[in-house]
PAZA-49199 format. One record per residue: residue number from 1; residue in one letter; y, x, z of N, C-alpha, C in turn. Coordinates in steps of 0.2 Angstrom, whole numbers. Layout:
N
<NUM 'A' <Y X Z> <Y X Z> <Y X Z>>
...
***
This chain:
232
<1 'M' <-104 -130 225> <-103 -125 221> <-100 -127 211>>
<2 'K' <-102 -133 210> <-98 -134 204> <-90 -131 205>>
<3 'A' <-86 -136 210> <-81 -137 209> <-79 -131 208>>
<4 'G' <-82 -123 212> <-81 -117 213> <-82 -113 207>>
<5 'A' <-88 -116 204> <-90 -112 196> <-82 -116 192>>
<6 'R' <-81 -119 191> <-75 -121 186> <-70 -118 187>>
<7 'S' <-69 -117 195> <-63 -114 194> <-60 -105 193>>
<8 'V' <-71 -104 194> <-69 -97 191> <-68 -98 181>>
<9 'L' <-72 -103 179> <-73 -102 171> <-66 -103 170>>
<10 'L' <-63 -107 174> <-56 -109 171> <-50 -102 172>>
<11 'L' <-53 -100 178> <-48 -94 179> <-48 -88 173>>
<12 'L' <-57 -87 172> <-56 -82 164> <-57 -82 159>>
<13 'V' <-54 -90 158> <-52 -93 153> <-46 -93 150>>
<14 'C' <-43 -91 158> <-34 -91 157> <-32 -85 156>>
<15 'S' <-35 -81 159> <-36 -73 158> <-37 -72 153>>
<16 'L' <-42 -73 147> <-43 -70 143> <-38 -74 137>>
<17 'A' <-36 -81 139> <-28 -82 133> <-23 -77 134>>
<18 'L' <-22 -75 141> <-14 -69 143> <-16 -64 140>>
<19 'V' <-24 -61 140> <-25 -57 133> <-21 -57 131>>
<20 'A' <-26 -62 127> <-24 -64 118> <-18 -64 118>>
<21 'A' <-14 -67 121> <-5 -69 118> <0 -62 117>>
<22 'L' <-5 -57 125> <-1 -51 126> <-2 -45 119>>
<23 'I' <-8 -47 117> <-9 -41 111> <-7 -45 106>>
<24 'L' <-6 -51 107> <0 -55 98> <6 -53 99>>
<25 'V' <8 -55 108> <15 -49 107> <17 -44 104>>
<26 'A' <12 -39 107> <11 -32 105> <10 -31 100>>
<27 'Q' <9 -35 94> <8 -34 88> <15 -35 83>>
<28 'G' <17 -40 88> <22 -45 84> <28 -40 85>>
<29 'F' <31 -36 89> <35 -29 92> <32 -28 85>>
<30 'K' <26 -23 85> <25 -18 82> <30 -19 75>>
<31 'R' <28 -27 70> <30 -28 67> <37 -26 66>>
<32 'L' <40 -29 70> <52 -30 72> <51 -24 69>>
<33 'H' <47 -19 75> <51 -13 73> <47 -8 71>>
<34 'A' <43 -11 65> <42 -9 58> <44 2 58>>
<35 'D' <53 -1 57> <58 2 52> <57 9 58>>
<36 'Q' <57 7 65> <61 12 68> <52 16 69>>
<37 'M' <47 16 67> <41 16 68> <38 22 63>>
<38 'T' <42 23 57> <38 25 50> <36 31 50>>
<39 'G' <43 35 55> <42 43 54> <48 46 49>>
<40 'L' <52 40 44> <53 45 40> <63 45 41>>
<41 'K' <62 51 35> <66 55 34> <71 55 28>>
<42 'Y' <79 54 30> <81 51 23> <83 59 22>>
<43 'I' <83 56 12> <83 61 7> <89 60 4>>
<44 'G' <89 56 2> <97 53 0> <97 49 -6>>
<45 'P' <103 50 -9> <103 43 -14> <97 44 -19>>
<46 'A' <96 36 -19> <88 38 -24> <97 42 -32>>
<47 'P' <90 42 -38> <94 47 -42> <93 42 -48>>
<48 'T' <101 43 -52> <99 36 -58> <95 41 -65>>
<49 'V' <90 37 -67> <85 37 -73> <84 34 -76>>
<50 'A' <87 35 -82> <87 31 -88> <79 31 -88>>
<51 'P' <80 23 -92> <72 21 -94> <70 22 -99>>
<52 'L' <63 24 -98> <61 27 -105> <60 22 -108>>
<53 'P' <60 23 -118> <58 21 -121> <54 16 -123>>
<54 'D' <55 10 -124> <52 5 -126> <43 7 -129>>
<55 'L' <38 5 -127> <30 5 -132> <31 2 -135>>
<56 'P' <29 3 -141> <25 1 -147> <23 -5 -147>>
<57 'A' <24 -7 -153> <20 -17 -152> <13 -14 -156>>
<58 'G' <9 -19 -150> <3 -18 -149> <-1 -15 -145>>
<59 'S' <4 -13 -141> <1 -7 -134> <-5 -11 -129>>
<60 'S' <-11 -7 -126> <-15 -11 -123> <-10 -13 -116>>
<61 'D' <-14 -18 -114> <-12 -19 -105> <-12 -14 -100>>
<62 'A' <-17 -7 -102> <-18 -1 -102> <-10 0 -99>>
<63 'E' <-11 3 -107> <-2 6 -107> <4 3 -104>>
<64 'R' <3 -2 -105> <9 -7 -102> <9 -5 -95>>
<65 'T' <5 -9 -92> <4 -5 -84> <7 2 -81>>
<66 'A' <4 6 -87> <6 15 -85> <16 14 -88>>
<67 'H' <15 12 -91> <23 14 -93> <29 11 -88>>
<68 'R' <28 4 -86> <30 1 -81> <31 6 -74>>
<69 'M' <24 5 -69> <25 9 -66> <29 18 -66>>
<70 'A' <28 20 -70> <31 28 -74> <40 28 -72>>
<71 'D' <40 20 -73> <47 21 -76> <54 18 -66>>
<72 'W' <47 16 -66> <49 13 -59> <47 20 -55>>
<73 'L' <44 26 -53> <43 28 -48> <46 35 -51>>
<74 'G' <50 34 -58> <56 40 -58> <60 39 -55>>
<75 'E' <60 30 -51> <68 28 -48> <66 34 -40>>
<76 'L' <59 35 -41> <59 37 -35> <59 44 -34>>
<77 'S' <59 49 -38> <60 54 -39> <52 56 -42>>
<78 'E' <47 54 -39> <39 55 -38> <38 55 -47>>
<79 'P' <33 63 -47> <32 64 -54> <24 59 -54>>
<80 'P' <22 59 -62> <13 55 -63> <9 59 -60>>
<81 'L' <3 55 -59> <-1 59 -55> <-4 65 -56>>
<82 'D' <-6 65 -64> <-8 70 -66> <-4 80 -68>>
<83 'K' <2 78 -63> <6 81 -63> <5 86 -55>>
<84 'I' <1 83 -53> <1 83 -45> <-5 90 -43>>
<85 'G' <-5 95 -41> <-10 96 -40> <-14 104 -48>>
<86 'G' <-13 108 -47> <-15 111 -55> <-22 110 -53>>
<87 'G' <-24 112 -59> <-32 115 -63> <-37 108 -65>>
<88 'P' <-38 111 -68> <-43 107 -69> <-49 100 -70>>
<89 'D' <-48 104 -60> <-54 99 -55> <-46 97 -48>>
<90 'A' <-40 95 -52> <-37 91 -49> <-38 85 -46>>
<91 'E' <-40 84 -41> <-40 77 -37> <-31 73 -34>>
<92 'A' <-32 67 -37> <-26 64 -31> <-27 57 -34>>
<93 'Y' <-23 53 -27> <-24 46 -28> <-18 44 -22>>
<94 'R' <-15 38 -27> <-10 34 -23> <-8 26 -25>>
<95 'F' <-7 25 -19> <-3 16 -20> <3 18 -20>>
<96 'F' <6 11 -26> <13 11 -27> <13 3 -23>>
<97 'Y' <18 -1 -21> <21 -6 -19> <26 -7 -24>>
<98 'A' <27 -13 -29> <32 -13 -30> <35 -21 -30>>
<99 'P' <42 -23 -27> <41 -28 -23> <49 -31 -29>>
<100 'S' <51 -35 -29> <52 -41 -30> <62 -37 -28>>
<101 'F' <62 -40 -22> <69 -40 -18> <69 -32 -13>>
<102 'D' <60 -31 -9> <63 -27 -2> <61 -20 -6>>
<103 'P' <60 -15 -1> <60 -8 -4> <54 -7 -6>>
<104 'R' <56 0 -12> <47 -2 -13> <44 6 -11>>
<105 'V' <39 7 -12> <35 9 -7> <28 14 -11>>
<106 'C' <29 21 -10> <25 26 -15> <20 30 -11>>
<107 'V' <15 29 -10> <9 33 -3> <4 40 -10>>
<108 'T' <6 44 -8> <-2 48 -13> <-2 54 -8>>
<109 'I' <-8 56 -10> <-10 58 -8> <-18 64 -12>>
<110 'W' <-16 69 -10> <-19 74 -15> <-22 80 -13>>
<111 'R' <-29 85 -15> <-31 90 -10> <-27 95 -12>>
<112 'E' <-26 101 -12> <-25 110 -10> <-28 115 -7>>
<113 'G' <-36 116 -13> <-42 120 -5> <-42 116 -3>>
<114 'D' <-44 119 4> <-47 116 9> <-39 108 13>>
<115 'L' <-35 107 10> <-30 104 13> <-30 97 9>>
<116 'Y' <-26 93 13> <-26 88 9> <-21 81 14>>
<117 'H' <-17 80 7> <-8 83 7> <-8 72 9>>
<118 'L' <-3 72 12> <0 63 10> <9 64 11>>
<119 'R' <9 61 5> <18 62 6> <19 54 3>>
<120 'T' <23 51 9> <26 45 8> <35 43 4>>
<121 'V' <35 42 1> <43 40 -4> <47 33 -2>>
<122 'V' <50 30 2> <54 24 2> <60 24 -2>>
<123 'M' <60 19 -7> <67 18 -9> <72 11 -7>>
<124 'D' <73 11 -3> <78 6 2> <81 4 -2>>
<125 'V' <82 -4 -2> <90 -8 -7> <96 -11 -4>>
<126 'R' <93 -9 5> <99 -13 7> <104 -3 10>>
<127 'P' <110 -6 12> <114 -9 7> <115 -6 -1>>
<128 'T' <114 3 -1> <113 5 -9> <107 7 -10>>
<129 'L' <105 10 -15> <99 14 -17> <97 22 -13>>
<130 'T' <93 21 -7> <93 30 -5> <85 28 -5>>
<131 'L' <84 35 -5> <76 38 -3> <74 40 6>>
<132 'W' <68 39 8> <69 39 14> <59 40 13>>
<133 'G' <58 51 16> <51 49 16> <51 54 19>>
<134 'K' <42 57 19> <38 62 23> <33 67 22>>
<135 'S' <32 69 24> <22 73 20> <22 74 29>>
<136 'E' <14 75 26> <9 76 32> <1 79 26>>
<137 'T' <-2 81 34> <-9 82 29> <-12 76 32>>
<138 'I' <-18 75 31> <-23 70 34> <-29 74 34>>
<139 'S' <-35 72 39> <-43 75 40> <-47 74 34>>
<140 'A' <-54 78 34> <-56 79 26> <-60 69 30>>
<141 'R' <-61 65 34> <-64 62 35> <-60 56 33>>
<142 'K' <-55 55 30> <-50 51 29> <-51 51 21>>
<143 'W' <-50 58 20> <-50 60 11> <-57 57 9>>
<144 'N' <-62 60 13> <-68 58 11> <-69 46 10>>
<145 'R' <-68 46 14> <-67 40 14> <-63 37 9>>
<146 'L' <-58 36 7> <-56 35 0> <-58 38 -6>>
<147 'R' <-59 45 -7> <-65 45 -12> <-70 41 -13>>
<148 'A' <-72 38 -7> <-78 34 -9> <-75 27 -10>>
<149 'A' <-72 26 -8> <-67 19 -12> <-67 19 -17>>
<150 'F' <-64 25 -21> <-62 23 -28> <-67 24 -31>>
<151 'T' <-72 24 -29> <-80 25 -35> <-83 17 -36>>
<152 'K' <-81 14 -31> <-81 5 -35> <-78 2 -40>>
<153 'R' <-81 -2 -46> <-76 -3 -51> <-72 -9 -46>>
<154 'S' <-74 -10 -40> <-69 -20 -38> <-64 -15 -33>>
<155 'V' <-61 -6 -34> <-52 -6 -32> <-53 -1 -38>>
<156 'T' <-55 2 -42> <-52 6 -49> <-49 1 -57>>
<157 'D' <-56 -8 -54> <-54 -12 -62> <-57 -20 -60>>
<158 'P' <-53 -21 -53> <-54 -27 -47> <-53 -35 -54>>
<159 'F' <-50 -32 -60> <-50 -39 -62> <-57 -42 -68>>
<160 'D' <-59 -32 -70> <-64 -32 -74> <-63 -31 -81>>
<161 'G' <-57 -26 -80> <-53 -29 -87> <-47 -33 -90>>
<162 'D' <-49 -39 -86> <-41 -44 -89> <-37 -43 -85>>
<163 'N' <-31 -46 -89> <-22 -43 -89> <-23 -48 -80>>
<164 'S' <-21 -44 -77> <-19 -47 -66> <-14 -51 -68>>
<165 'G' <-10 -52 -73> <-4 -57 -72> <0 -54 -67>>
<166 'G' <3 -61 -69> <11 -57 -65> <15 -63 -62>>
<167 'G' <22 -62 -60> <26 -71 -60> <32 -66 -57>>
<168 'I' <38 -73 -55> <46 -72 -56> <47 -67 -50>>
<169 'D' <45 -70 -43> <47 -66 -38> <36 -63 -36>>
<170 'G' <38 -59 -29> <33 -56 -26> <32 -50 -27>>
<171 'S' <26 -47 -27> <26 -38 -28> <21 -36 -33>>
<172 'S' <20 -32 -36> <14 -29 -40> <13 -22 -35>>
<173 'W' <6 -23 -34> <1 -17 -31> <-3 -13 -34>>
<174 'F' <1 -6 -34> <-4 -4 -40> <-8 1 -35>>
<175 'L' <-15 3 -37> <-19 7 -36> <-19 13 -43>>
<176 'Q' <-20 22 -43> <-20 25 -45> <-25 32 -41>>
<177 'S' <-31 34 -47> <-35 40 -45> <-35 44 -52>>
<178 'L' <-34 52 -50> <-35 59 -55> <-40 61 -50>>
<179 'T' <-46 61 -57> <-52 64 -54> <-55 67 -62>>
<180 'S' <-58 71 -63> <-59 75 -72> <-55 74 -76>>
<181 'G' <-47 77 -71> <-44 76 -80> <-43 70 -83>>
<182 'R' <-43 66 -76> <-43 57 -81> <-38 54 -73>>
<183 'V' <-34 48 -77> <-30 47 -74> <-32 38 -75>>
<184 'T' <-33 34 -67> <-35 27 -71> <-31 22 -65>>
<185 'T' <-28 16 -71> <-22 13 -67> <-24 5 -67>>
<186 'A' <-24 2 -60> <-27 -3 -58> <-21 -7 -54>>
<187 'Q' <-18 -15 -57> <-13 -18 -53> <-14 -23 -50>>
<188 'A' <-12 -27 -48> <-15 -34 -41> <-7 -37 -43>>
<189 'W' <-3 -43 -45> <1 -46 -44> <-2 -50 -39>>
<190 'S' <3 -48 -31> <6 -52 -23> <-3 -53 -23>>
<191 'P' <-9 -49 -22> <-16 -49 -19> <-18 -51 -14>>
<192 'V' <-9 -53 -9> <-12 -56 -2> <-8 -59 -1>>
<193 'R' <-13 -65 4> <-10 -73 9> <-11 -68 14>>
<194 'C' <-5 -73 18> <-6 -74 26> <-4 -80 30>>
<195 'F' <-7 -79 33> <-8 -83 38> <-6 -84 47>>
<196 'G' <-3 -89 49> <2 -88 53> <8 -88 53>>
<197 'P' <14 -87 61> <21 -86 63> <23 -81 60>>
<198 'A' <27 -82 59> <31 -75 56> <31 -68 62>>
<199 'H' <31 -63 59> <28 -57 61> <21 -58 66>>
<200 'F' <16 -62 65> <8 -63 70> <8 -66 64>>
<201 'E' <5 -62 57> <0 -66 50> <-5 -60 51>>
<202 'I' <-10 -66 47> <-19 -62 48> <-16 -63 37>>
<203 'V' <-19 -56 36> <-16 -53 32> <-24 -55 30>>
<204 'S' <-26 -56 21> <-33 -56 19> <-30 -56 9>>
<205 'A' <-35 -55 11> <-36 -56 -1> <-36 -60 -4>>
<206 'R' <-30 -63 -9> <-30 -68 -12> <-36 -72 -13>>
<207 'E' <-39 -69 -16> <-45 -69 -19> <-52 -65 -17>>
<208 'R' <-55 -65 -18> <-64 -64 -16> <-65 -58 -19>>
<209 'R' <-61 -58 -27> <-63 -51 -30> <-58 -45 -27>>
<210 'L' <-51 -47 -25> <-48 -43 -25> <-48 -38 -16>>
<211 'G' <-55 -42 -13> <-56 -40 -5> <-55 -33 -7>>
<212 'D' <-60 -26 -12> <-58 -20 -9> <-54 -19 -12>>
<213 'F' <-52 -19 -16> <-42 -19 -19> <-39 -17 -12>>
<214 'V' <-38 -24 -9> <-33 -26 -5> <-34 -21 1>>
<215 'K' <-41 -19 6> <-43 -14 8> <-41 -9 8>>
<216 'T' <-42 -4 1> <-40 3 0> <-34 1 -3>>
<217 'S' <-26 -3 -3> <-19 -4 -4> <-19 -2 6>>
<218 'L' <-20 -6 8> <-19 -7 15> <-21 0 17>>
<219 'L' <-27 4 18> <-27 14 19> <-24 17 21>>
<220 'F' <-19 16 13> <-16 19 12> <-8 18 17>>
<221 'L' <-5 13 15> <-2 10 20> <-3 14 28>>
<222 'D' <-8 12 32> <-11 13 39> <-9 22 42>>
<223 'W' <-11 23 35> <-10 32 37> <-4 33 35>>
<224 'A' <0 31 32> <7 33 32> <11 31 36>>
<225 'G' <9 24 40> <13 20 46> <18 18 42>>
<226 'V' <18 14 37> <20 10 32> <19 5 31>>
<227 'Q' <26 -1 32> <22 -7 33> <27 -10 29>>
<228 'V' <23 -17 22> <26 -20 19> <24 -29 21>>
<229 'P' <33 -32 17> <33 -38 19> <28 -41 13>>
<230 'E' <23 -44 17> <17 -48 11> <18 -55 8>>
<231 'M' <23 -58 12> <23 -67 10> <33 -65 7>>
<232 'Y' <34 -70 1> <42 -74 0> <42 -79 -2>>
***
């Protein structure tokens, strides 16, 4: 009996290990073939855009962040958030990913009447600067989930007013919201870290206070069906 029980237990462990391995392989395959799975359509060459004028001396961190983001978004032909949707009740949200060497990604979600729109634009950097994108609608459930996330200060201001800093290489992550006629922008420099071999990473927030910021950013990417490199 004991030998039989050990055999059954060993078989169960081996079966669970096999299932886990198959799941990892499937996830890795998905990551490896992300470009083919996004459904993005070719838009055309990225436009040549003149850089915005320099900000005056003494500008705040928030002003510098907004200026930098507007400069980058111009290269993607993406309008400022307050230009999306009309009227005083306009409401919109945006995630923008600006890495040092990889394609930039912008995902914008906004409401028009009873419809909730999602637009994704990616600027590929190899071999030349080209734009890819797609537009679709999302459910009211996803919209309400996003609105609830942006009521948290840990999403709209994860550093509690402090400058998030930066580095030479890495990526800037931005979350923006337009509500009640006011645009808020939060920025974090390379806010995630990964564990595990290539294509099988477990992604987590670099520090605890960035947890809600990272979770909300990943919602945009998940709904857009786009993956981005997390490590350099």
